[in-house]
VMD Tcl script that draws the C-alpha trace (Angstrom):
set ca {
  {236.60 32.29 69.34}
  {237.23 33.18 72.68}
  {234.91 30.44 74.00}
  {236.13 27.65 71.73}
  {239.68 28.62 72.46}
  {238.78 28.00 76.56}
  {236.93 24.69 75.35}
  {239.82 23.45 73.82}
  {242.20 24.28 76.37}
  {239.44 22.87 79.29}
  {239.34 19.41 77.18}
  {243.30 19.48 76.60}
  {243.57 20.00 80.48}
  {241.26 17.04 81.12}
  {242.75 14.86 78.84}
  {246.32 15.75 80.26}
  {245.18 15.03 83.88}
  {243.81 11.34 82.68}
  {246.99 10.68 80.85}
  {248.71 11.55 84.21}
  {246.54 9.68 86.61}
  {246.46 6.49 84.54}
  {250.30 6.72 84.14}
  {250.72 7.09 87.83}
  {248.71 4.08 88.20}
  {250.71 1.93 85.72}
  {253.81 3.40 87.28}
  {252.25 2.05 90.82}
  {252.12 -1.73 89.33}
  {255.69 -1.86 88.17}
  {257.76 -4.17 89.86}
  {260.29 -1.47 89.89}
  {258.06 0.92 92.08}
  {258.09 -2.16 94.97}
  {260.61 -1.26 97.94}
  {263.54 -3.83 97.36}
  {264.79 -6.02 100.64}
  {267.46 -8.47 100.89}
  {266.51 -11.54 102.82}
  {268.66 -14.49 103.87}
  {267.63 -17.61 105.38}
  {268.72 -21.39 105.39}
  {267.48 -24.17 103.32}
  {265.30 -26.37 105.73}
  {261.67 -26.98 106.93}
  {261.81 -24.22 109.71}
  {261.69 -21.70 107.29}
  {258.26 -22.52 105.83}
  {257.03 -19.08 106.39}
  {259.62 -17.52 104.00}
  {259.16 -20.22 101.23}
  {255.64 -19.93 101.34}
  {255.70 -16.03 101.48}
  {257.84 -16.05 98.61}
  {256.01 -18.63 96.32}
  {252.79 -17.27 97.27}
  {253.66 -13.55 96.14}
  {253.06 -12.56 99.90}
  {256.07 -10.25 99.81}
  {254.89 -8.66 96.46}
  {251.49 -8.22 97.71}
  {252.66 -5.95 100.48}
  {254.94 -3.99 97.99}
  {257.76 -5.57 98.26}
  {260.77 -6.77 95.62}
  {262.08 -9.68 97.92}
  {265.50 -10.90 96.63}
  {265.91 -14.03 98.73}
  {269.57 -15.77 99.21}
  {269.78 -19.23 100.80}
  {272.61 -20.24 103.08}
  {273.33 -23.95 104.22}
  {272.52 -22.83 108.05}
  {270.92 -20.32 109.72}
  {274.22 -19.13 111.50}
  {275.81 -18.44 107.57}
  {272.76 -16.45 106.67}
  {273.52 -14.38 109.74}
  {276.98 -14.22 108.89}
  {275.65 -12.99 105.34}
  {273.86 -10.38 106.98}
  {276.71 -9.05 108.88}
  {278.49 -9.12 105.56}
  {276.19 -6.85 103.70}
  {275.19 -9.46 101.63}
  {271.58 -9.31 102.99}
  {269.53 -6.81 104.93}
  {267.69 -9.52 107.01}
  {268.32 -13.22 108.28}
  {266.82 -15.79 109.80}
  {268.75 -17.45 112.70}
  {267.98 -19.81 115.22}
  {268.51 -18.65 118.59}
  {272.10 -20.41 119.32}
  {274.00 -18.32 116.42}
  {272.21 -15.29 118.11}
  {273.61 -15.53 121.46}
  {277.05 -16.22 120.17}
  {277.20 -12.92 117.93}
  {275.69 -11.16 121.15}
  {278.49 -11.52 122.94}
  {280.62 -9.77 120.26}
  {278.64 -7.24 118.57}
  {275.73 -4.78 119.50}
  {274.54 -3.94 115.88}
  {271.79 -6.15 115.17}
  {268.32 -6.54 116.58}
  {265.73 -9.18 116.59}
  {262.63 -8.25 115.26}
  {260.38 -11.12 115.84}
  {260.21 -15.23 116.11}
  {259.10 -17.16 113.06}
  {259.15 -20.88 114.44}
  {259.51 -23.04 117.57}
  {260.82 -26.43 116.73}
  {261.12 -29.51 118.90}
  {262.38 -32.90 118.10}
  {264.04 -30.96 115.23}
  {267.54 -32.08 115.51}
  {268.82 -35.39 115.23}
  {271.96 -37.33 115.47}
  {272.85 -40.04 112.74}
  {275.37 -42.25 113.34}
  {277.19 -45.69 111.61}
  {276.21 -49.23 112.81}
  {279.18 -50.57 111.95}
  {281.28 -48.27 114.51}
  {279.51 -50.10 117.43}
  {276.60 -47.39 117.35}
  {273.40 -49.13 118.41}
  {272.13 -46.58 121.49}
  {273.37 -43.27 122.61}
  {275.53 -44.48 124.97}
  {277.75 -45.74 122.37}
  {278.48 -42.74 121.14}
  {281.38 -42.94 123.97}
  {285.07 -42.01 122.45}
  {283.47 -41.88 118.90}
  {284.07 -39.06 116.08}
  {281.18 -36.54 116.26}
  {280.94 -33.74 114.03}
  {278.49 -30.74 114.22}
  {278.46 -27.14 113.53}
  {280.27 -24.61 115.64}
  {278.49 -22.55 118.15}
  {274.99 -23.24 116.26}
  {271.50 -24.85 117.19}
  {272.88 -28.41 116.39}
  {276.13 -27.96 118.68}
  {273.73 -26.92 121.71}
  {271.71 -30.37 120.86}
  {274.14 -32.34 120.80}
  {275.43 -31.10 124.06}
  {271.97 -31.34 125.46}
  {271.71 -35.08 124.03}
  {274.84 -36.33 125.06}
  {274.07 -34.99 128.93}
  {270.78 -36.57 128.84}
  {272.52 -39.95 128.36}
  {274.70 -39.66 130.90}
  {277.49 -38.26 128.62}
  {279.82 -35.14 128.31}
  {281.55 -33.33 125.41}
  {284.48 -34.33 127.04}
  {283.54 -37.92 126.20}
  {283.76 -37.67 122.58}
  {285.87 -36.37 119.64}
  {284.47 -33.49 118.81}
  {284.88 -32.14 115.26}
  {283.60 -28.69 113.71}
  {282.70 -28.87 109.74}
  {280.30 -27.31 107.59}
  {276.68 -28.69 107.27}
  {277.00 -29.46 103.56}
  {280.18 -31.46 104.24}
  {278.62 -33.99 106.85}
  {276.75 -36.56 104.84}
  {279.98 -37.65 102.84}
  {282.20 -37.12 105.15}
  {279.74 -40.34 107.44}
  {279.08 -42.02 104.23}
  {283.11 -42.22 104.14}
  {283.89 -43.26 107.45}
  {285.60 -40.09 108.10}
  {283.36 -39.33 111.24}
  {281.42 -41.90 113.03}
  {278.11 -39.73 113.85}
  {277.07 -36.14 113.37}
  {274.39 -34.00 114.93}
  {272.29 -31.94 112.44}
  {268.75 -31.43 110.92}
  {266.91 -31.81 107.54}
  {267.71 -32.37 104.97}
  {271.31 -33.29 105.68}
  {270.10 -36.30 107.83}
  {268.06 -37.57 105.17}
  {270.79 -37.29 102.46}
  {273.31 -38.95 104.78}
  {270.62 -41.94 105.56}
  {270.30 -42.26 101.69}
  {274.13 -42.77 101.27}
  {274.43 -45.46 104.39}
  {271.50 -47.42 103.89}
  {270.66 -50.04 106.62}
  {273.86 -48.99 108.56}
  {272.31 -45.58 109.29}
  {270.74 -45.25 113.14}
  {269.36 -41.80 113.78}
  {268.44 -40.75 117.40}
  {265.94 -38.12 117.59}
  {264.30 -37.17 121.25}
  {261.73 -34.62 122.18}
  {262.31 -32.26 125.05}
  {265.79 -31.73 125.23}
  {265.91 -28.48 123.24}
  {263.05 -26.20 122.08}
  {264.53 -24.25 119.23}
  {263.36 -20.70 118.19}
  {264.42 -18.83 115.01}
  {264.38 -15.43 114.78}
  {263.97 -12.58 112.09}
  {266.94 -10.42 112.52}
  {267.99 -7.63 110.94}
  {271.40 -4.92 111.39}
  {270.32 -2.08 113.87}
  {271.10 0.58 110.84}
  {268.40 -0.99 108.77}
  {266.09 -1.21 111.62}
  {266.36 2.47 112.24}
  {266.31 3.45 108.50}
  {263.96 1.06 107.14}
  {260.93 0.50 109.41}
  {258.30 0.75 106.82}
  {259.86 -2.27 104.72}
  {260.49 -4.35 108.11}
  {256.41 -3.95 108.61}
  {256.06 -4.96 105.05}
  {258.05 -8.34 105.40}
  {256.49 -9.33 108.98}
  {252.83 -8.63 107.18}
  {253.88 -11.07 104.44}
  {254.98 -13.47 106.87}
  {251.75 -13.39 108.80}
  {250.02 -13.86 105.40}
  {252.38 -17.35 105.18}
  {251.34 -18.45 109.22}
  {247.63 -17.83 108.28}
  {248.16 -19.79 104.83}
  {249.90 -22.77 106.61}
  {247.05 -22.68 109.43}
  {244.51 -22.92 106.75}
  {246.29 -25.36 104.19}
  {248.64 -27.40 105.90}
  {248.74 -29.71 103.26}
  {249.50 -27.19 100.39}
  {252.32 -25.68 102.66}
  {253.91 -29.06 103.12}
  {253.92 -29.69 99.57}
  {255.48 -26.45 98.61}
  {258.21 -26.54 101.35}
  {259.08 -30.09 99.87}
  {259.26 -28.47 96.12}
  {261.45 -25.66 97.33}
  {263.83 -28.38 99.57}
  {263.62 -31.04 96.73}
  {262.50 -33.39 99.45}
  {259.81 -36.11 99.94}
  {256.69 -35.15 101.45}
  {257.04 -38.30 104.14}
  {260.66 -36.71 105.23}
  {258.77 -33.55 105.91}
  {255.71 -34.57 107.64}
  {258.01 -36.24 110.50}
  {258.89 -33.28 111.85}
  {256.19 -30.74 110.49}
  {253.93 -31.42 113.38}
  {256.85 -30.29 115.76}
  {256.71 -26.82 114.78}
  {254.74 -24.02 115.36}
  {255.00 -21.40 112.63}
  {254.03 -18.35 114.25}
  {255.28 -14.59 114.34}
  {255.66 -13.46 117.78}
  {257.93 -12.04 120.50}
  {257.41 -13.74 123.59}
  {258.77 -13.09 127.11}
  {259.73 -17.00 127.28}
  {262.43 -15.57 124.34}
  {264.36 -13.67 126.47}
  {264.62 -16.67 129.03}
  {265.91 -18.93 126.41}
  {268.54 -16.85 125.19}
  {269.47 -16.46 128.72}
  {269.68 -20.03 128.96}
  {272.10 -20.73 125.92}
  {274.30 -17.74 127.17}
  {274.83 -19.67 130.28}
  {275.68 -22.73 128.43}
  {278.21 -20.76 126.08}
  {279.77 -19.03 129.20}
  {280.13 -22.57 131.29}
  {281.67 -24.41 128.34}
  {283.85 -21.92 127.68}
  {282.91 -21.31 123.87}
  {283.16 -17.59 124.50}
  {285.93 -15.59 126.43}
  {282.99 -13.47 127.92}
  {281.85 -13.89 131.19}
  {279.02 -11.46 131.57}
  {275.59 -12.40 130.23}
  {274.08 -9.73 127.50}
  {270.72 -8.10 128.11}
  {268.69 -9.54 125.53}
  {265.86 -6.87 126.06}
  {268.36 -4.43 124.28}
  {268.34 -6.56 121.04}
  {264.54 -7.10 120.69}
  {263.01 -4.57 118.61}
  {259.25 -4.37 119.13}
  {257.97 -1.43 117.18}
  {257.52 -3.03 114.09}
  {255.31 -5.96 115.21}
  {253.60 -4.05 117.67}
  {252.42 -1.44 114.91}
  {250.86 -4.48 113.40}
  {249.96 -7.22 115.42}
  {250.19 -6.17 119.08}
  {248.81 -9.13 120.66}
  {251.67 -10.99 119.09}
  {254.28 -9.13 121.51}
  {254.22 -10.03 125.06}
  {257.79 -9.18 126.12}
  {257.98 -6.39 128.94}
  {260.75 -3.98 128.20}
}
mol new
graphics top color blue
foreach p $ca { graphics top sphere $p radius 0.5 }
foreach p [lrange $ca 0 end-1] q [lrange $ca 1 end] { graphics top cylinder $p $q radius 0.2 }
display resetview
């Protein structure tokens, strides 16, 4: 009897352990067991890494439940992060600089795209605008303290004009195509998909100016400092997801373009024109610091900020996460 009882207890224990192991494995597969992270980015081609990471399930593969919130611009995505709407946001270098004058509670985690000839100026021909110099005394709109604002400054300067030579108006990106089509402004500085939307509205009355070498924009993944300090594991998983997306773009460029077009709701011809001028790479480079300093000097000299001293951008850059998973991608010396 004792042997039978002992055997029964042994068999019961084995069955119980097996059930527990099986149950635990199933729990690991449940989406609820993934670490949740909220990511905000702007609806544009330069955010291909985020779009592809979501579409191909790379976030989930790394053990994340990624909640994505899109914004009309990176500047607005960063503002959403400060309001607590998202944990991480994508922003171009210019909004980062302007925020650095006002606050110290955020960090740059990695750059995700470097872009040339990405920003453009679209104008109405019937306003006598056929060449860049014709923009003098015209009503030009853009988003304040943003990458397209900085591009407008660089574009005007390259053609012998200054901001004071035009009537500058600040508007939100979504409003610009309609304002231009109604003739309420003469031109605007922006990027896709807003340029193509305006072209479709204006037809043959549209003229677009795009030049390379004026402004090499860099986009960054950012987070508030408290999130960086408490969620380093989640940040590493996000970076791994983006690195997977980077590898996918290199291996399957045509598929990548198609995925981005489907997400943005634009034609592939519209994306291919700018795609060749974009480098998608998760990194932190010493050149990032120099570029941020250059934009800060412009902001101070243009009196777009009341501050007169440039922040130390090394204080804003968080290298630990990227160093841990891809050390060769970090060349910043701190």
